[in-house]
C-alpha positions, 0 to 999 in steps of 0.5 A: 500500500502506498503512503497517503498523499502529502498536501502539496501532492493533493493540491494539483488534484483540485486545480491548484499549483503548489509552486504558484504565487499567493495571488494565484492561490487566492484567485483560484479559491475566491474567484474561480471556485464559483465557476465550477459546474456543480456544488460538489466541484465547488466544494472541492475547489473552495476547501482543499484542506478539509478535503485532504483531511477527509481523504486521509481519514478515509484512507486510514479507515481502510479506503475502498478496500474495506468500505463496508467495515469502515461505514459500519464503524462510522454509522455505529459510532454515530448511533451510539453517540446519539443514543448516549446523548438521548439517555443523558438528556433523560437522566438530567430531567 
């Protein structure tokens, strides 16, 4: 298995030039992102750091290889947390 991409390796996937000037980065972030064809693409361009962090988390959970188990884990932890929160609210009242 290969190592997860660094942030500089991830930026070109989103249309950024890591060697570019700060003005080019800001233009891509604040001007060109609004020209994207859909919301999903807008969000990928608008927030590359968040996308990179989520991609690293996805890879840490197993990536495409064990999607079923990572989704089950994520859904189970959300359900457990919400169930715990509702019990906590009942105890306080």
